[in-house]
Residue, then its C-alpha position, 0 to 999 in steps of 0.5 A: m945870382s942869389e936870393v936873400s930873405i929877411e924874416y922878421c917878427v911883426p908883433c915885435g915891431f921889427r919891420e923898421r929893422a928889417l927895412d934897414v937891413e934890406r936897404a943896407i944889403l941892397n946898397g952893398v950887393e944889389g948887383e949880385l941878387d936875383r931876389m930880395s924878400l921880406v917874410m912876416g913872422d912872429h915869436g921874436v924871429f929876426r933872421v937873414d937867409v941867403e939861398g935858404e941858409t941862415v947867415y944871421d939870427k938874432d938869437e945867436h948874434d948881436y944886431d949890427v947892420d954892417d956885420i949882417v951885410r958882411r955875412v950876406r956878402d961872404r955867402l954870395 
């Protein structure tokens, strides 16, 4: 079992995006997770980590929910 965290920029209004990604990940791999957390951040951050390793960072990848879920699944 694993832990996934989604860090998102509060001032940027990324909360809904974080909730959408959280929902999609839970729909796809909920049975493989011990913990899912939302982490409030700033400075434009939007990052998804699995066991502390970044699998998605908005500065490096286009935003695509299905791709993010695939990246999480590949790390589990």
